[in-house]
C-alpha positions, -999 to 999 in steps of 0.1 A, spaced: 87 -97 -121 114 -110 -139 110 -141 -160 125 -144 -197 97 -166 -207 69 -141 -198 57 -111 -217 49 -82 -190 23 -55 -198 19 -28 -171 -18 -25 -162 -17 1 -133 7 19 -111 -7 34 -79 8 51 -49 12 35 -15 1 50 19 8 45 55 -23 35 74 -26 44 110 -55 44 134 -74 76 139 -71 73 175 -41 79 198 -27 47 209 -1 40 238 22 25 214 25 57 192 56 76 188 58 115 195 58 120 158 28 99 151 10 116 180 18 150 167 5 139 133 -27 127 149 -32 160 166 -29 179 131 -49 157 107 -87 148 102 -94 114 82 -101 132 51 -78 160 52 -49 168 29 -19 153 47 18 162 47 38 133 34 56 114 62 89 95 63 81 56 67 109 56 92 84 72 116 69 37 118 103 21 128 92 16 165 56 9 162 37 -25 157 37 -33 122 10 -53 104 22 -72 73 9 -98 47 23 -132 54 55 -147 35 50 -155 1 30 -122 -10 46 -99 -33 33 -69 -15 49 -80 17 82 -78 -2 75 -45 -15 69 -31 20 99 -47 36 121 -32 8 107 2 15 116 -2 52 150 -14 44 155 16 19 146 38 50 170 20 72 150 -2 96 132 -35 98 96 -32 110 85 -46 142 60 -71 128 34 -79 154 6 -93 130 9 -113 98 -22 -119 76 -31 -131 42 -56 -102 36 -48 -66 33 -85 -60 44 -77 -78 78 -45 -55 80 -67 -24 77 -93 -37 103 -64 -42 127 -51 -9 121 -88 5 127 -89 -11 160 -54 3 170 -33 -28 167 -5 -11 145 1 5 112 4 -9 77 12 1 42 -16 0 16 -22 8 -21 -45 33 -29 -68 7 -47 -78 -9 -13 -80 23 8 -112 23 27 -129 55 15 -148 74 40 -136 56 70 -132 77 100 -113 51 120 -82 50 98 -60 77 84 -39 72 52 -8 93 51 13 97 18 49 88 22 78 112 16 95 88 -7 64 85 -29 64 48 -32 42 29 -57 33 -5 -69 27 -15 -106 3 -44 -115 10 -62 -146 -7 -85 -169 20 -115 -173 15 -143 -199 39 -167 -218 50 -149 -250 44 -181 -271 8 -183 -257 -23 -175 -274 -42 -144 -261 -79 -145 -263 -97 -115 -276 -111 -109 -241 -73 -109 -226 -64 -84 -254 -93 -63 -248 -86 -62 -211 -50 -51 -216 -63 -22 -241 -88 -11 -216 -64 -11 -186 -40 10 -208 -66 36 -216 -77 38 -180 -44 38 -164 -39 76 -168 -74 85 -157 -81 61 -128 -68 82 -99 -75 118 -114 -107 121 -95 -93 108 -62 
C-alpha cells in the first residue's frame, strides 16, 4: 500500500498456498495428477511451481480485490496469465469451488480449511506471502483500543503460525 498520507503498521505476514481438489479431475495436467497420486490432504507436501497451474481452470477474486492483484502478479512473475474460469467476491466460495473440482486457487494460510479432506494445500516454490497492515491517517487520533490492537498484533505476529 502506497499513500503518503497514511501511516502503515504491518500486522501479519502469512504464506500463500495453491489449493487444488483432492480428487483427480479431467482438466488436471500430468504434473498435477502426479502430485495427487503422491500426497494426502494433511501430509507434508513438496513445494510446487505456480506455473504448474498455467493450463488449468483458475478461480480468482473479482476485480477490485487486493488479493486478486497479488495472485495475478505471482502468475506474471512465473510467466503466465491464469485461465480464469470463475470470479467470486469470497475466498470461501473460491475454496468451495476448488473442493467441487472446478479449478484451483491461491489462498493465504489464515483462511485454509483445516481438516478438509476434499482440498489439498500445496506450498509454492517461490514462497510467496501477503502482509496485512493497519493503515491510518498519520494526523488522525488513534484510540487506546486501536493502539492496543496494533501492539497485540505485533506481539502475536511471530507466534501465530508456529503451531501450524
